[in-house]
C-alpha positions in Angstrom: 11.7 -38.3 19.7 13.2 -41.5 20.1 14.4 -44.8 18.3 13.9 -48.4 19.0 18.1 -48.9 19.1 19.3 -48.0 22.8 22.2 -46.6 20.6 19.9 -43.4 19.6 20.2 -40.2 21.2 16.5 -39.3 22.1 16.0 -35.5 22.6 12.6 -33.5 23.7 11.5 -30.5 22.1 9.8 -27.6 24.4 8.2 -24.8 23.7 10.2 -22.0 22.7 14.3 -22.1 21.4 15.4 -25.8 21.0 19.0 -25.7 20.3 21.0 -28.9 18.8 24.8 -28.2 18.5 26.8 -30.2 16.8 30.2 -29.8 18.9 33.8 -30.9 17.2 35.9 -32.1 20.4 39.7 -31.3 21.0 40.5 -34.8 20.7 38.5 -35.0 17.1 41.7 -34.8 14.0 41.1 -33.2 11.1 39.7 -36.1 9.2 36.8 -36.2 11.9 33.7 -34.1 10.5 30.2 -33.0 12.1 28.8 -34.2 8.5 28.2 -37.3 9.8 27.0 -36.6 13.5 23.6 -36.7 12.4 22.5 -33.2 12.4 20.6 -33.7 9.2 19.7 -37.0 9.9 17.1 -35.7 12.8 15.8 -33.5 10.3 15.3 -36.5 7.6 13.8 -38.6 10.7 11.2 -35.8 12.2 10.2 -35.7 8.3 10.1 -39.6 8.3 7.4 -39.5 10.8 5.4 -36.5 9.7 4.8 -39.0 6.3 8.0 -38.3 4.1 9.4 -40.7 1.3 12.4 -42.4 1.9 14.6 -42.3 -1.6 18.4 -43.1 -2.0 18.9 -39.3 -1.6 17.9 -40.0 2.4 20.4 -40.9 4.6 18.0 -43.3 6.9 17.4 -45.4 3.2 21.0 -46.8 4.2 19.3 -48.2 7.7 16.4 -49.9 6.0 17.2 -52.9 6.2 18.3 -52.8 10.1 14.8 -52.7 11.7 15.1 -49.1 12.4 11.8 -47.4 13.8 11.2 -44.1 14.8 8.6 -42.6 16.9 7.3 -38.8 17.7 5.8 -37.2 20.2 2.9 -34.4 19.0 0.1 -32.8 20.8 -2.9 -31.8 19.4 -5.5 -29.7 21.1 -4.9 -31.0 24.6 -4.5 -34.7 24.6 -0.9 -36.6 23.4 -0.1 -39.1 21.6 2.7 -40.8 19.6 3.4 -41.6 15.6 5.3 -44.8 15.3 7.1 -45.6 11.6 9.3 -48.2 10.5 11.7 -48.1 7.8 10.6 -51.5 6.9 6.9 -51.2 6.7 6.7 -47.6 5.1 3.4 -47.3 3.8 1.9 -47.7 7.8 2.2 -45.9 10.7 1.3 -47.0 14.3 -0.6 -44.2 16.6 -1.3 -44.3 20.5 -4.5 -44.5 21.4 -4.8 -41.3 22.7 -4.6 -40.2 18.9 -8.3 -42.0 18.4 -10.1 -38.1 18.4 -7.8 -36.9 15.2 -10.0 -36.1 12.3 -10.4 -39.2 9.5 -9.9 -41.9 12.0 -13.0 -44.3 10.7 -10.8 -46.3 8.6 -7.9 -47.4 11.7 -7.6 -50.7 12.6 -7.5 -51.0 16.4 -5.6 -53.3 18.3 -5.7 -55.3 21.1 -3.4 -52.6 23.1 -5.1 -49.6 22.0 -2.8 -48.9 19.3 -4.0 -47.6 16.1 -2.6 -48.2 12.5 -3.3 -46.2 9.7 -1.9 -45.9 6.1 0.7 -43.3 5.6 -1.4 -41.3 2.9 -4.3 -41.2 5.7 -1.6 -39.8 8.2 -0.4 -37.2 5.8 -4.5 -36.4 5.2 -4.9 -35.7 8.8 -1.0 -33.9 9.3 -2.7 -31.6 6.5 -6.1 -31.2 8.2 -4.9 -30.5 11.4 -2.3 -28.4 10.8 -3.1 -26.6 7.8 -6.8 -26.9 6.9 -6.6 -28.8 4.3 -9.9 -31.0 3.5 -10.1 -33.7 1.0 -12.5 -31.4 -1.0 -9.2 -29.7 -1.4 -7.4 -32.2 -2.2 -9.5 -33.1 -4.9 -8.4 -30.2 -6.3 -6.0 -29.4 -9.5 -2.5 -28.3 -8.2 -3.8 -28.1 -4.6 -1.1 -27.8 -1.9 -0.6 -30.8 0.3 0.9 -31.4 3.6 4.2 -32.4 2.2 4.5 -29.7 -0.1 3.6 -27.3 3.4 5.8 -28.9 5.9 8.9 -28.2 4.0 8.8 -24.3 4.6 8.6 -25.6 8.4 11.4 -27.8 8.0 14.0 -26.9 5.4 15.5 -30.3 4.7 18.9 -30.2 2.7 21.3 -27.7 0.8 18.6 -27.3 -1.8 16.5 -25.9 0.7 18.2 -23.2 1.1 19.0 -21.3 -1.8 15.9 -19.4 -1.9 12.9 -18.0 0.5 10.0 -19.3 -1.6 11.3 -23.2 -2.5 12.6 -25.9 -0.6 13.9 -28.0 -3.7 15.3 -27.7 -7.0 12.3 -29.8 -8.5 9.5 -27.4 -7.7 7.5 -25.9 -10.4 7.0 -22.4 -11.0 3.3 -23.0 -10.7 4.0 -25.2 -7.4 6.2 -22.4 -5.7 2.9 -20.2 -6.6 0.3 -22.2 -4.9 2.5 -22.7 -2.2 3.6 -19.9 -1.5 0.2 -18.2 -2.2 -1.6 -20.8 0.7 1.0 -19.9 2.9 1.0 -16.2 3.2 -2.9 -16.1 2.9 -3.3 -15.3 -0.7 -5.9 -17.0 -3.4 -3.9 -20.3 -4.1 -6.3 -21.1 -6.7 -5.8 -18.2 -8.5 -2.3 -19.5 -9.3 -3.5 -23.0 -10.0 -5.8 -21.2 -12.5 -3.0 -19.7 -13.7 -1.2 -23.3 -14.5 -4.5 -24.9 -16.1 -4.0 -21.5 -19.0 -0.5 -22.3 -19.1 -1.4 -26.3 -20.0 -4.4 -24.8 -22.2 -1.9 -22.6 -23.9 0.7 -25.4 -24.7 -1.9 -27.7 -26.1 -2.9 -24.6 -28.3 0.8 -24.1 -29.5 1.8 -28.3 -29.2 0.9 -28.7 -33.0 2.3 -25.6 -34.5 6.1 -23.9 -33.5 5.3 -21.2 -36.0 4.5 -17.5 -34.6 1.2 -15.8 -34.8 2.2 -14.1 -38.2 3.4 -16.7 -39.8 -0.2 -18.5 -38.9 -2.3 -15.5 -40.4 0.0 -16.1 -43.8 -0.7 -19.7 -43.9 -4.4 -19.6 -43.3 -4.2 -17.3 -46.1 -2.7 -19.4 -48.2 -4.9 -22.2 -47.4 -7.9 -19.9 -47.6 -6.8 -19.5 -51.4 -6.3 -23.1 -51.9 -9.1 -23.8 -50.4 -11.3 -22.0 -53.2 -9.2 -23.2 -56.2 -10.1 -27.0 -55.0 -13.9 -25.9 -54.7 -14.0 -24.8 -58.2 -12.0 -27.8 -59.5 -14.2 -30.0 -57.6 -17.3 -28.6 -59.0 -15.4 -28.8 -62.6 -14.7 -32.8 -61.9 -17.8 -33.1 -60.8 -19.6 -31.7 -63.3 -17.9 -34.1 -66.0 -18.1 -37.7 -64.3 -21.7 -36.4 -63.7 -22.0 -35.8 -67.6 -20.0 -38.3 -68.6 -21.4 -41.4 -70.9 -19.8 -44.6 -71.5 -19.1 -45.7 -75.0 -19.7 -49.1 -75.6 -16.7 -51.1 -77.0 -14.7 -47.7 -77.0 -11.7 -48.9 -78.4 -13.8 -51.0 -81.2 -15.1 -47.4 -82.1 -11.7 -46.1 -81.9 -10.5 -48.5 -84.3 -13.3 -48.1 -87.0 -12.9 -44.8 -86.8 -9.1 -44.7 -87.9 -10.4 -47.3 -90.8 -12.6 -45.3 -92.1 -9.6 -42.2 -92.3 -7.5 -44.7 -93.8 -10.2 -45.9 -96.3 -11.3 -41.9 -96.9 -7.8 -41.1 -97.4 -7.0 -43.9 -100.0 -10.1 -43.0 -101.7 -9.1 -39.2 -101.7 -5.4 -40.6 -103.5 -7.4 -42.5 -105.9 -10.0 -39.6 -107.0 -7.4 -37.3 -107.7 -4.9 -39.9 -109.9 -9.0 -40.3 -112.0 -8.8 -36.6 -112.3 -5.8 -36.5 -113.8 -6.4 -39.4 -116.2 -9.8 -37.4 -117.7 -8.3 -34.5 -118.0 -5.2 -36.1 -120.1 -7.7 -38.4 -122.0 -9.6 -35.1 -122.9 -6.5 -33.7 -124.2 -5.6 -36.4 -126.3 -9.5 -36.0 -127.5 -9.3 -32.7 -129.0 -5.8 -33.4 -130.6 -7.3 -36.7 -132.5 -8.5 -35.3 -136.0 -9.4 -37.4 -139.5 -7.1 -37.2 -142.4 -8.1 -34.9 -145.4 -6.6 -35.8 -149.5 -7.1 -31.8 -150.2 -4.9 -30.6 -147.6 -2.0 -33.0 -148.9 -2.2 -32.3 -152.4 -1.9 -29.0 -151.4 1.1 -29.1 -149.9 2.9 -31.2 -152.9 1.4 -27.8 -154.9 3.6 -25.5 -152.6 6.0 -27.5 -152.8 6.4 -27.8 -156.8 5.0 -31.3 -157.5 2.5 -33.2 -158.7 0.9 -36.4 -157.5 0.0 -39.2 -160.1 -3.6 -40.2 -160.0 -2.8 -43.5 -159.1 -1.0 -42.1 -156.1 -3.8 -39.7 -155.3 -6.2 -42.7 -155.0 -3.5 -44.6 -152.4 -3.4 -42.0 -150.5 -6.8 -42.0 -150.3 -6.9 -44.9 -149.3 -4.2 -44.6 -146.6 -6.2 -41.2 -145.4 -9.6 -43.4 -145.0 -7.4 -45.6 -142.8 -6.0 -43.1 -140.5 -9.6 -42.0 -139.8 -11.1 -45.4 -139.3 -7.9 -45.5 -136.3 -8.8 -41.9 -134.9 -12.4 -43.0 -134.5 -11.7 -46.1 -133.2 -8.9 -44.3 -130.6 -11.5 -41.4 -129.9 -14.2 -43.8 -128.9 -11.9 -45.3 -126.6 -10.5 -42.6 -125.2 -14.2 -41.1 -125.1 -15.3 -44.6 -123.3 -12.4 -44.5 -121.0 -13.4 -40.7 -119.5 -16.8 -41.6 -118.9 -15.6 -45.1 -117.0 -13.5 -43.2 -115.4 -16.1 -40.2 -114.0 -18.3 -43.0 -113.2 -15.9 -44.1 -110.9 -15.2 -40.6 -109.5 -18.7 -40.2 -108.4 -18.8 -43.8 -107.0 -15.7 -42.8 -105.1 -17.5 -38.7 -104.4 -20.4 -40.8 -103.2 -18.1 -43.1 -101.0 -16.5 -40.5 -99.3 -20.1 -38.8 -98.5 -21.1 -42.0 -97.0 -17.4 -42.7 -94.9 -17.1 -38.6 -93.8 -21.2 -39.2 -92.2 -19.8 -42.5 -90.3 -16.7 -40.7 -89.3 -18.4 -37.8 -88.4 -20.9 -40.2 -86.1 -18.3 -42.0 -84.6 -16.5 -38.8 -83.3 -19.5 -37.2 -82.2 -20.1 -40.5 -80.4 -16.1 -40.0 -79.1 -16.6 -36.6 -78.2 -19.5 -37.3 -76.3 -18.6 -40.0 -74.4 -15.5 -41.8 -73.5 -14.3 -45.5 -72.2 -14.6 -46.9 -68.5 -10.7 -46.3 -68.1 -11.7 -42.1 -68.8 -14.3 -42.2 -66.4 -12.1 -43.7 -63.7 -9.5 -41.3 -64.3 -12.0 -38.7 -63.9 -13.4 -40.3 -60.6 -10.0 -40.3 -59.5 -9.0 -37.2 -59.7 -12.4 -36.0 -58.0 -11.3 -38.1 -55.4 -8.2 -36.7 -54.8 -9.1 -33.2 -55.3 -11.7 -34.2 -52.5 -9.3 -35.4 -50.3 -6.9 -32.7 -50.7 -10.3 -30.3 -50.2 -11.0 -32.0 -46.5 -7.1 -31.7 -45.6 -7.2 -28.2 -46.4 -10.2 -27.4 -44.4 -8.8 -29.3 -41.7 -6.1 -27.4 -41.4 -7.8 -23.8 -41.4 -10.6 -25.2 -39.2 -7.5 -26.1 -36.9 -5.5 -23.0 -37.2 -9.2 -21.0 -36.9 -9.7 -23.0 -33.7 -6.1 -22.3 -32.9 -6.5 -18.8 -33.1 -9.8 -19.0 -31.0 -8.1 -21.0 -28.3 -5.1 -18.5 -28.0 -7.7 -15.7 -27.9 -9.5 -17.2 -25.0 -6.3 -18.2 -22.9 -4.9 -14.3 -23.4 -8.4 -13.2 -22.7 -8.7 -15.3 -19.5 -5.5 -14.4 -18.2 -6.7 -10.6 -18.5 -9.7 -12.0 -16.4 -8.2 -13.9 -14.2 -5.4 -10.5 -13.5 -8.5 -8.3 -12.7 -10.0 -10.9 -10.1 -6.7 -11.4 -8.8 -5.9 -8.0 -8.0 -9.5 -7.7 -6.6 -8.7 -10.8 -4.7 -5.3 -9.6 -3.2 -6.7 -5.8 -2.2 -10.0 -7.6 -0.3 -7.3 -10.3 1.4 -4.7 -7.2 2.3 -5.0 -8.1 6.5 -3.7 -11.3 5.7 -1.0 -11.0 3.7 0.0 -8.0 5.3 1.0 -9.6 8.3 3.5 -11.7 6.7 4.7 -8.9 5.3 5.2 -6.7 8.7 6.5 -9.5 10.5 9.1 -9.4 7.6 9.6 -5.8 8.0 10.1 -6.4 11.6 12.4 -9.4 11.3 15.1 -7.8 9.3 15.1 -4.4 10.9 15.8 -6.1 14.2 18.5 -8.2 12.5 20.1 -5.0 10.2 18.5 -2.0 11.5 17.2 -1.5 8.3 13.6 -3.0 6.8 14.4 -5.7 3.9 11.5 -5.6 1.5 8.9 -8.5 0.4 6.7 -8.3 -2.5 3.7 -10.7 -3.4 2.9 -9.1 -6.8 1.1 -10.3 -9.6 1.4 -10.1 -13.4 0.1 -11.7 -16.2 2.1 -15.0 -15.5 0.6 -15.4 -11.6 1.6 -14.4 -8.2 5.1 -12.7 -7.9 7.4 -13.6 -4.4 10.2 -11.6 -3.8 12.7 -10.0 -1.3 15.4 -7.2 -0.7 17.5 -7.7 1.3 19.3 -3.9 2.1 22.3 -5.0 4.4 23.6 -6.9 0.9 27.5 -5.8 2.0 27.3 -8.5 5.5 27.9 -11.9 4.7 25.0 -14.3 4.4 22.0 -12.0 4.2 20.3 -13.9 1.8 20.1 -16.9 4.3 18.7 -14.6 6.7 16.0 -13.4 3.9 15.4 -17.3 4.3 15.1 -17.2 8.4 13.0 -14.2 8.4 10.4 -15.0 6.1 10.6 -18.3 7.5 10.0 -16.4 11.0 7.4 -14.6 9.6 5.2 -17.0 8.7 5.7 -19.2 11.6 4.5 -16.2 14.0 1.6 -15.8 11.5 0.7 -19.3 11.4 0.9 -19.9 15.0 -2.3 -17.5 15.4 -4.1 -19.7 13.2 -6.8 -22.5 14.2 -4.6 -24.9 12.6 -0.8 -24.7 12.7 2.0 -26.8 12.4 3.2 -25.4 15.7 7.2 -25.9 15.2 10.2 -24.4 12.7 13.2 -26.2 12.1 16.6 -24.7 10.7 19.2 -26.4 9.9 22.8 -25.2 10.4 22.8 -24.9 6.5 21.0 -21.7 7.6 24.1 -20.1 9.9 26.7 -21.2 7.5 28.7 -17.7 6.2 26.6 -15.2 8.3 27.7 -12.8 10.3 28.1 -13.6 14.0 25.9 -10.9 15.1 22.5 -11.6 13.1 23.3 -15.3 14.0 22.9 -14.1 17.9 20.2 -11.6 17.0 18.2 -14.2 14.8 18.3 -16.8 18.0 16.9 -14.4 20.1 14.4 -12.4 18.2 13.3 -16.9 17.9 13.2 -17.3 21.6 11.5 -14.7 22.0 8.5 -15.1 19.4 8.4 -18.6 19.7 7.8 -18.7 23.7 5.6 -15.3 23.4 3.4 -17.5 20.6 4.1 -21.0 22.2 5.6 -22.6 18.9 8.7 -24.7 19.4 11.7 -23.3 17.6 14.4 -26.0 16.8 18.3 -24.7 15.7 20.8 -26.9 14.6 24.0 -25.3 14.8 27.9 -25.9 14.6 29.5 -25.2 17.9 32.2 -22.8 16.0 29.3 -21.2 14.3 28.0 -20.1 17.9 28.6 -16.4 18.5 29.4 -17.1 22.2 30.7 -13.4 22.7 27.6 -11.8 20.8 25.5 -14.3 22.6 26.4 -13.1 25.9 26.3 -9.8 25.0 22.5 -9.9 24.4 22.2 -11.9 27.6 20.9 -14.9 25.7 21.6 -18.0 27.9 22.0 -20.5 24.9 23.0 -23.8 26.8 19.4 -23.7 29.0 17.8 -24.1 25.7 20.6 -27.0 24.9 18.3 -29.7 23.9 21.1 -32.4 22.8 24.7 -31.8 21.9 26.2 -34.4 19.3 29.8 -35.1 18.8 32.3 -36.1 16.4 34.9 -38.2 18.5 33.5 -40.8 19.5 30.6 -43.0 17.3 28.0 -43.0 20.6 28.2 -39.0 20.9 26.2 -39.1 17.3 22.3 -39.1 16.9 22.2 -42.7 16.0 25.3 -44.2 17.8 27.6 -44.8 14.5 28.8 -43.2 12.0 27.7 -44.7 8.8 30.8 -46.8 7.3 31.2 -48.3 11.3 29.4 -51.2 12.5 27.1 -50.3 15.6 27.8 -51.8 18.8 
């Protein structure tokens, strides 16, 4: 690995164990630190040459304005070529002419000096194919693994990459963890992808309503009852609208009806008064009688009085006058009674006529109505229909949601059954990783650790269990054991990365004995299988006594020593915050 700046400390890696030692010299002060000498920067540069993006979180992001360009020599088959990438033009990489036999080189630009320029995206596609067998068809699948996601397990970068064997970043989501690790250990990663598709469908089903299944059933029952009631209302209103007759000049008819009623009331009152008058006149007629002289004489005789002849003649004249008056009075009363009865009869006839007219008008009003009444009926019918449509949509939505939830649930069970069967058929592949993991943990601690590639209704389960919980750094050695197991299995594949890189973060807090054994185990398997194991480690973490005891000549494997006493001892030839010479 090299750069276009003379200050850069070049390094060459070989098959087997490769050590990058960060040393703290005796001359360094307490303020000096190995954190700035370039260990993590070296890992970042390797990733950069292998197509990674550069963000503000990366150390090399600070070099973007200084025309830094890094080169990495790679082997593919029987050929060796170099990839070169500049921070100022990170969208493209330059390959030497010997890379012309790489796949996907049809669209490459070849310069006069034979160098080949391709896009960074194409470069990652090429690496995915030659390292992991990823094809264009694979890349087109949903939630498919990528070269960048997989290579991170062979070159963990940053503190977050050393929290868990099965994740290399806090940003990795659950389904990605399942997809990447299933692919790496030989399980069917597409099942993990299918599980995520089912989860996506489940989210879509549950998004409109956070209610529980019981609440949804209760809501559906209430809506269906309301639907029945609304259908009945709709039919009734629709029938009323269809049978409705509009009465022309409805208001005038109403006014005419009111006038008839008023007139009839007045006539009834008049008729009552006439009846009272006729009765009184008839009583008066019966009390009227003609005068008689003999009756007057009898009264006087009873009193012992005698009428003279002259007085009798005068009294006869009075009685005759009285009879004449009575006759005229009776004739008057008789005429009034006839007149009143005639008027009463006319009133009765008029009342009958008015009653018939009013009855016809009332029938007309009862059978029909005004335009405004029809509009009100139609409005109510429209509102009922709108509410009914809304209810029907909600019922359909709830029924569809229930059906989809049932489909997702059945899909989960069907997928679990298929995945379990497939897992059994793939046992020879994933059990190879299990076997290597057990072997290396047995070597490190004298007791085998456990690794589980299980399944449940939510997808794949990846777990490790280390027996020696009392030792320091056991969890970190669980990461080491998983990585070294993967490296061994993949080294036997047709497509492979051919390297495994561990930063000094892996060895922090680990017992010296286990560090020595880990380096020795990595040396043995990498030499036997022909891949590069690159370990970046601080000098004070080197267990010298234990290395001597197991006869590991670690100095023979040191490829680069970095120091903190002078800027030129760092990887870049200067420390950030200082101006490079």
